[in-house]
C-alpha positions as CSV (number, residue, x, y, z in Angstrom):
1,M,-7.7,18.0,48.4
2,V,-7.8,19.4,45.2
3,E,-9.3,17.2,42.6
4,K,-8.1,16.0,39.9
5,P,-9.8,17.8,36.6
6,I,-11.6,15.8,34.1
7,S,-10.1,15.3,30.6
8,V,-12.0,17.3,27.8
9,L,-11.1,13.9,25.5
10,E,-9.7,10.6,26.8
11,A,-9.0,7.2,25.1
12,Q,-8.8,4.5,27.3
13,E,-7.1,1.2,26.2
14,V,-8.7,1.7,22.6
15,A,-8.1,-1.1,20.0
16,F,-9.2,-0.8,16.5
17,G,-8.9,-2.7,13.5
18,Y,-10.1,-3.2,9.9
19,K,-11.5,-6.6,8.5
20,Q,-10.2,-8.5,11.5
21,Q,-6.7,-7.1,10.9
22,A,-5.5,-5.0,14.0
23,L,-4.7,-1.4,13.4
24,L,-4.7,0.1,16.6
25,Y,-3.5,-1.6,20.1
26,D,-4.1,-0.2,23.6
27,V,-4.1,3.3,23.0
28,S,-4.6,5.4,26.0
29,L,-4.5,9.3,26.1
30,S,-5.8,12.1,28.0
31,I,-6.2,15.3,26.6
32,Q,-7.1,18.6,28.9
33,A,-9.0,21.3,28.0
34,G,-7.0,24.1,26.0
35,E,-4.1,21.9,25.1
36,M,-2.4,22.0,21.5
37,V,-1.7,18.3,20.8
38,G,0.6,17.4,17.5
39,L,-0.3,13.8,16.3
40,L,3.0,12.6,14.8
41,G,3.7,9.0,12.6
42,P,4.8,7.8,9.3
43,N,2.0,7.1,6.8
44,G,0.0,4.1,7.6
45,S,0.4,4.5,11.3
46,G,-3.0,5.1,12.3
47,K,-3.3,8.9,12.9
48,T,-6.4,9.4,10.7
49,T,-8.5,6.3,12.3
50,L,-7.2,7.7,15.8
51,L,-9.0,10.8,14.9
52,R,-11.9,9.2,13.4
53,L,-12.3,7.6,16.6
54,L,-11.7,10.7,18.9
55,S,-14.4,12.3,16.8
56,G,-17.0,9.4,17.0
57,V,-17.2,8.5,13.3
58,L,-15.3,5.3,14.0
59,Q,-16.3,3.1,17.3
60,P,-13.5,1.4,19.4
61,Q,-13.8,-2.5,19.0
62,Q,-12.0,-2.5,22.6
63,G,-12.0,0.1,25.2
64,R,-13.8,3.5,25.2
65,I,-13.7,7.4,24.2
66,L,-14.8,9.7,26.8
67,L,-15.7,13.5,26.0
68,E,-16.2,15.7,29.0
69,G,-16.1,12.3,31.2
70,R,-18.9,10.7,29.3
71,E,-18.7,7.9,26.9
72,L,-18.7,9.6,23.4
73,R,-21.0,7.0,21.8
74,H,-24.0,8.2,24.8
75,W,-23.8,11.7,23.5
76,G,-25.2,11.0,20.2
77,R,-24.1,12.2,16.9
78,R,-25.5,15.8,17.0
79,K,-24.4,16.8,20.6
80,A,-21.1,15.4,20.0
81,A,-20.7,17.5,16.8
82,Q,-21.7,20.4,18.9
83,R,-18.5,19.9,20.9
84,I,-16.0,18.5,18.3
85,A,-15.5,19.7,15.2
86,V,-13.5,17.7,12.3
87,V,-11.3,19.4,9.6
88,P,-10.6,16.6,7.1
89,Q,-7.2,16.3,5.0
90,E,-9.1,17.9,2.1
91,L,-13.0,18.6,1.4
92,H,-14.4,18.1,-2.1
93,M,-17.9,19.1,-2.8
94,P,-20.0,17.7,-5.8
95,F,-21.8,20.9,-6.1
96,A,-21.2,24.7,-6.8
97,Y,-21.7,25.7,-3.2
98,T,-20.5,29.5,-2.3
99,V,-18.1,30.3,0.4
100,E,-20.8,31.2,2.7
101,Q,-22.9,28.2,2.1
102,M,-20.0,26.0,3.0
103,V,-19.7,27.7,6.4
104,S,-23.4,27.7,7.1
105,L,-22.9,23.8,7.0
106,G,-21.4,24.2,10.4
107,R,-24.5,25.2,11.9
108,T,-26.2,22.1,11.1
109,P,-25.9,20.3,14.6
110,F,-27.7,23.4,16.2
111,T,-30.7,23.9,13.6
112,S,-33.2,21.7,11.6
113,S,-32.2,24.0,8.4
114,F,-30.2,22.4,5.8
115,W,-28.0,25.9,5.6
116,G,-28.3,26.6,9.3
117,T,-29.3,30.2,8.6
118,G,-32.6,29.8,10.0
119,R,-32.2,32.1,13.0
120,P,-30.7,35.5,13.2
121,Q,-28.2,34.3,15.6
122,D,-26.8,31.6,13.3
123,R,-26.1,33.9,10.6
124,E,-24.2,36.1,13.0
125,I,-22.4,33.5,14.1
126,I,-21.4,32.3,10.3
127,Q,-20.4,36.1,9.7
128,E,-18.0,35.6,12.9
129,A,-16.5,32.4,11.7
130,M,-15.7,33.7,7.9
131,Q,-14.3,36.6,9.6
132,E,-12.0,34.9,12.2
133,A,-10.9,32.4,9.3
134,G,-10.3,35.8,7.1
135,V,-12.6,34.4,4.3
136,A,-15.2,37.0,4.7
137,P,-14.2,38.9,1.4
138,L,-14.5,35.3,-0.3
139,S,-18.2,34.7,1.0
140,E,-19.6,34.7,-2.9
141,R,-16.8,32.9,-4.2
142,I,-17.4,29.1,-5.4
143,F,-15.8,26.8,-3.2
144,N,-14.4,24.5,-5.4
145,E,-12.7,27.4,-7.6
146,L,-10.7,28.6,-4.5
147,S,-7.0,27.6,-4.1
148,G,-6.0,24.8,-1.8
149,G,-4.9,27.5,0.9
150,E,-8.1,29.3,1.0
151,R,-10.5,26.0,0.8
152,Q,-8.7,25.0,3.9
153,R,-9.6,28.4,5.6
154,V,-13.1,28.0,4.7
155,T,-13.0,24.4,6.2
156,I,-11.7,25.8,9.4
157,A,-14.3,28.5,9.1
158,M,-17.3,25.7,8.8
159,A,-15.8,24.1,12.0
160,L,-15.5,27.4,14.0
161,A,-19.5,27.7,13.0
162,Q,-20.1,24.7,15.0
163,Q,-18.8,26.4,18.2
164,P,-16.8,23.5,18.9
165,A,-14.5,23.1,22.2
166,I,-12.4,20.3,20.6
167,L,-10.7,20.9,16.9
168,L,-9.4,17.6,15.2
169,L,-7.6,18.5,12.3
170,D,-6.2,15.7,9.8
171,E,-2.9,16.7,8.4
172,P,-3.9,20.3,7.8
173,T,-1.0,21.6,6.2
174,S,-0.7,18.7,3.7
175,H,-0.7,19.7,-0.5
176,L,-0.1,23.4,0.8
177,D,2.7,25.8,0.0
178,I,4.7,26.9,2.9
179,K,2.6,30.5,3.0
180,Y,-0.4,28.8,3.3
181,Q,1.1,26.3,5.7
182,I,2.0,29.0,8.4
183,E,-1.1,30.9,7.7
184,T,-3.3,27.9,8.4
185,L,-1.2,27.2,11.7
186,E,-1.1,30.5,12.8
187,L,-5.1,30.7,12.8
188,V,-5.2,27.4,14.5
189,Q,-2.7,28.9,17.2
190,Q,-4.6,31.9,17.5
191,L,-7.9,29.7,17.9
192,N,-6.1,28.0,20.8
193,R,-4.9,31.2,22.7
194,Q,-7.8,33.5,22.1
195,R,-10.7,30.8,22.4
196,G,-9.3,28.4,24.7
197,M,-10.0,25.6,22.1
198,T,-8.6,22.2,22.6
199,V,-6.3,21.3,19.4
200,I,-5.6,18.0,18.1
201,A,-3.7,17.9,14.4
202,A,-2.2,14.8,12.8
203,M,1.0,16.4,11.2
204,H,3.5,15.3,8.6
205,D,5.9,18.3,9.0
206,L,8.1,17.5,12.2
207,N,9.6,21.2,12.1
208,L,6.1,22.8,12.0
209,A,4.8,20.4,14.7
210,S,7.6,21.2,16.9
211,R,7.0,25.2,16.2
212,Y,3.1,25.2,17.0
213,F,2.4,22.2,19.2
214,S,3.9,22.4,22.7
215,R,2.7,18.5,23.4
216,L,3.7,15.7,20.8
217,L,2.1,12.1,20.2
218,L,4.5,10.0,18.5
219,F,2.5,7.3,16.8
220,Q,2.7,4.0,15.1
221,R,-0.2,1.8,15.9
222,G,-0.1,2.8,19.2
223,I,1.6,5.7,21.3
224,V,5.5,5.4,21.1
225,A,6.1,8.9,22.8
226,D,3.9,11.5,24.5
227,A,5.8,14.5,25.7
228,T,7.3,18.0,24.7
229,P,9.2,18.2,21.3
230,T,12.4,18.1,22.9
231,E,11.7,14.6,24.2
232,V,9.7,13.3,21.1
233,L,11.9,14.5,18.7
234,E,15.1,12.5,19.5
235,P,17.4,11.1,17.0
236,G,17.2,7.6,17.6
237,L,13.6,7.4,18.4
238,L,12.4,9.3,15.0
239,S,15.2,6.8,13.4
240,R,13.4,3.6,14.6
241,V,9.6,4.9,14.0
242,Y,10.5,6.6,10.4
243,G,13.0,4.1,9.5
244,V,15.4,7.1,8.2
245,Q,18.6,8.4,10.0
246,V,18.1,12.2,11.0
247,Q,19.5,15.2,12.9
248,V,17.8,17.1,15.6
249,G,19.0,20.2,16.7
250,I,18.8,24.0,16.9
251,L,19.9,25.8,13.9
252,R,22.0,29.1,14.5
253,G,19.5,32.0,15.3
254,A,16.5,29.3,15.7
255,E,14.3,29.3,18.8
256,H,12.9,25.6,18.0
257,L,14.2,22.3,17.2
258,S,14.8,21.3,13.5
259,V,14.6,18.1,12.0
260,L,17.2,17.5,9.3
261,P,18.6,14.5,7.2
262,P,22.0,13.7,7.7
263,S,24.8,15.2,5.5
264,Q,28.6,14.6,5.0
265,D,29.3,17.9,6.8
266,S,27.2,17.1,9.8
267,P,27.0,13.3,10.4
268,P,23.8,12.4,12.3
269,L,24.0,12.3,16.0
270,K,24.7,9.3,17.5
271,S,22.8,7.7,20.6
272,K,24.4,8.1,23.8
273,Q,23.4,4.5,24.8
274,P,26.2,1.6,24.2
275,A,25.7,-0.6,21.2
276,P,23.3,-3.3,22.4
277,R,24.7,-6.8,23.9
278,V,21.3,-8.2,23.9
279,H,18.8,-9.0,21.3
280,L,15.4,-9.9,22.0
281,I,12.8,-11.8,19.9
282,A,9.2,-11.6,20.9
283,G,5.8,-11.0,19.2
284,G,1.9,-10.4,20.2
285,G,2.6,-9.2,23.5
286,S,5.2,-12.1,24.7
287,G,7.9,-9.2,25.3
288,E,6.3,-6.6,27.2
289,L,7.4,-7.8,30.9
290,V,10.8,-8.6,29.5
291,M,11.4,-5.1,27.8
292,R,10.2,-3.3,30.4
293,A,12.6,-5.1,33.1
294,L,15.4,-4.3,30.7
295,A,14.6,-0.8,30.2
296,D,13.8,-0.5,33.9
297,A,17.3,-2.1,34.7
298,R,19.0,0.4,32.2
299,I,20.2,-2.7,29.9
300,S,20.6,-1.6,26.4
301,F,19.1,-4.2,23.9
302,S,17.5,-4.4,20.2
303,A,14.4,-6.3,19.5
304,G,12.9,-7.9,16.1
305,A,12.0,-9.0,13.6
306,L,8.7,-7.4,14.4
307,N,5.8,-6.4,12.3
308,I,4.5,-2.9,12.3
309,G,1.5,-3.0,14.1
310,D,2.3,-5.5,16.6
311,S,1.8,-4.6,20.2
312,D,5.6,-5.7,21.1
313,H,7.0,-3.4,18.1
314,T,5.1,-0.5,19.2
315,L,6.8,-1.0,22.6
316,A,10.1,-1.8,21.4
317,L,10.2,1.4,19.4
318,R,9.9,3.4,22.9
319,L,12.1,1.0,24.7
320,A,14.6,-0.6,22.7
321,E,17.9,1.1,21.2
322,D,17.3,-0.6,17.7
323,V,14.2,-2.3,16.2
324,I,14.3,-4.6,13.1
325,T,10.9,-3.8,11.5
326,E,8.9,-6.0,9.3
327,Q,5.9,-4.8,7.1
328,P,2.5,-5.4,8.9
329,Y,0.7,-8.6,8.3
330,T,3.6,-10.5,6.1
331,P,5.9,-13.3,6.8
332,I,9.6,-12.6,7.7
333,S,11.4,-11.7,4.3
334,A,14.7,-12.9,3.3
335,G,16.3,-9.4,3.8
336,I,15.1,-8.7,7.1
337,L,16.1,-12.2,8.2
338,E,19.4,-11.4,7.2
339,Q,19.6,-8.1,9.7
340,V,18.5,-10.5,12.1
341,R,21.4,-12.9,11.4
342,Q,23.7,-10.2,11.2
343,R,22.5,-9.0,14.9
344,L,22.8,-12.2,16.5
345,Q,26.7,-12.3,15.6
346,Q,27.2,-8.8,17.3
347,V,25.4,-9.7,20.6
348,D,26.2,-11.6,23.6
349,L,22.9,-13.0,24.5
350,L,19.7,-13.5,23.0
351,L,16.3,-13.5,24.7
352,L,13.6,-15.7,23.2
353,C,10.0,-14.6,24.5
354,P,7.2,-16.7,24.4
355,A,5.7,-15.9,21.6
356,A,3.2,-18.1,19.4
357,I,5.2,-19.5,16.4
358,G,3.6,-19.8,13.2
359,P,5.0,-19.8,9.7
360,G,5.4,-16.0,9.2
361,N,7.9,-16.3,12.2
362,L,9.2,-19.7,12.3
363,P,12.4,-18.7,10.3
364,L,13.4,-16.4,13.2
365,F,13.5,-19.3,15.7
366,Q,15.3,-21.4,13.5
367,E,17.7,-18.5,13.2
368,A,18.0,-18.4,16.8
369,L,18.6,-22.3,17.0
370,Q,21.5,-21.9,14.5
371,A,23.2,-18.9,16.5
372,A,22.7,-21.2,19.6
373,R,24.8,-24.0,17.7
374,R,27.5,-21.2,16.9
375,G,27.9,-20.7,20.5
376,L,25.5,-17.7,21.3
377,P,24.0,-17.7,24.6
378,V,20.1,-18.6,24.5
379,V,17.3,-17.6,27.3
380,L,14.1,-19.3,26.2
381,V,11.7,-17.4,28.8
382,T,8.5,-19.7,29.2
383,A,6.1,-17.4,31.6
384,P,4.4,-15.5,32.1
385,S,2.8,-15.8,28.8
386,Q,1.4,-12.6,27.6
387,A,0.5,-13.4,24.3
388,A,-3.1,-13.9,23.6
389,C,-2.6,-16.7,20.7
390,A,-0.3,-18.6,23.6
391,P,-3.0,-19.6,26.2
392,E,-2.0,-20.2,29.6
393,L,-2.1,-24.0,30.5
394,S,-3.6,-25.8,33.6
395,Q,-0.5,-27.7,35.0
396,E,-2.1,-31.0,36.4
397,S,0.0,-32.3,39.6
398,S,0.6,-35.7,38.0
399,L,3.1,-33.9,35.2
400,D,7.0,-33.0,36.0
401,T,8.5,-30.1,35.0
402,E,9.6,-31.3,31.8
403,Q,6.2,-32.5,30.7
404,V,4.8,-29.1,31.7
405,L,7.6,-27.3,29.5
406,Q,6.9,-29.5,26.4
407,Q,3.2,-28.8,26.7
408,A,3.9,-25.1,27.0
409,F,6.1,-25.2,24.0
410,A,3.5,-27.4,22.0
411,A,0.5,-24.8,22.9
412,R,2.5,-22.2,21.2
413,D,3.3,-24.1,17.8
414,Y,1.0,-23.1,14.7
415,T,3.2,-24.8,12.4
416,G,2.1,-28.3,12.5
417,G,5.3,-29.5,14.5
418,A,7.8,-27.5,13.2
419,G,8.0,-24.7,15.9
420,L,7.9,-27.6,18.7
421,L,10.8,-29.2,17.0
422,C,12.5,-26.1,16.9
423,L,12.1,-25.2,20.5
424,Q,13.3,-28.8,21.7
425,Q,16.1,-28.5,19.5
426,L,17.0,-25.1,21.2
427,M,17.2,-27.0,24.3
428,Q,19.3,-29.6,23.3
429,A,21.5,-26.9,22.1
430,G,22.0,-25.5,25.5
431,A,19.3,-22.9,25.6
432,I,18.5,-21.6,29.2
433,I,15.2,-21.8,30.5
434,A,14.0,-18.9,32.5
435,S,10.7,-19.4,34.1
436,S,10.0,-15.7,35.1
437,T,10.8,-12.2,33.9
438,A,13.2,-11.9,37.1
439,A,15.0,-15.2,36.0
440,A,15.4,-13.7,32.4
441,L,16.8,-10.5,34.0
442,D,19.1,-12.0,36.3
443,E,20.7,-14.5,33.6
444,T,20.8,-11.2,31.3
445,R,23.0,-9.6,34.1
446,R,25.1,-12.7,34.5
447,H,25.9,-12.9,31.0
448,I,26.5,-9.2,30.4
449,A,28.9,-9.2,33.5
450,Y,30.8,-12.5,31.9
451,A,31.0,-10.7,28.9
452,L,32.8,-7.6,30.2
453,E,35.4,-9.7,32.2
């Protein structure tokens, strides 16, 4: 029996946030030795935070990071630095260090000397690192006086002096002209092929990412897609994550995918999926099971409005045909609410998942009520509740079904009564109760079949 290889770096259900505001949700990934992995996502999606977690600079608030099968925090800073090197987006030094002095800092995890030059073998490693990164002729130059591309190569040389197994790079080509972008990525690719070095790099240029990385992770506060460039650079998926229409194809004479803005001559590729006939309102994890069930049943659906960073938002980007997105930690704005209103006029069915109702998302449920009164079929999914802020209830045998339902509605209401009233009015307007994901799926199929007759 062949044993499964141990991942060189692994994240297991990692969550992290700043000042009680969640930034990363349920991030799980496994990196094998020798992989080249590109990390994609819009600004603010959490790419840099993920790299800091993988390097040990930050500690997960939930879950854990494993380095070669052992929890990263148990390695200690010095031992971890002997295995993982980090190349930051920019590095500024307050002193006039020479290039050789900068590269010498890479030996710090192995020596007691500040410059890492106490032993002949350290000096040899430093010289080899400078030679491999192509900065040996600059050894006596002042680091801060170099061009951006030269400084980036010096920073990589400093990382090479650590002799790491894993190289983490935070947008290594940002602020560089095209010459230095290509030179930097060619160097990284060479290190991967010749040294077998595992590389994980946050990238903002989708075209460069598709050319140099065989595996791409599309990130938006969580992993939206993890696959080859052909699978990840899909127009609909990119449009949902980045919020802009793009074209993806192969230019004449090219060997790689190219991501381009839409033009009048070449309109953006349309989705192969039919227009969604089902819309879903969720939040806080309450829509996870329903979305997975719809996707498994190949029922095209749209979702939202969902805040960036909400776990349901991350999953919807992966599974829904379209997602109405609101900014993180903000109430639903008038413009976004209008998008929801228009969507509800186009679909055949609305699924309301058991999300907690607060002042920020109450307008969504009020909009659902108005749609129900106009005749749109609405399904109220009441269980199971996946939202942590909508706790499970202990059902006493003395309570009838109606009482249990009202109790469940009340437990989700954080508005002082307005949310509960809205749910009660939805029932009065004819909303259908689905007490399970299977029941919600059955109702969805029934309404789609009826709409197509």
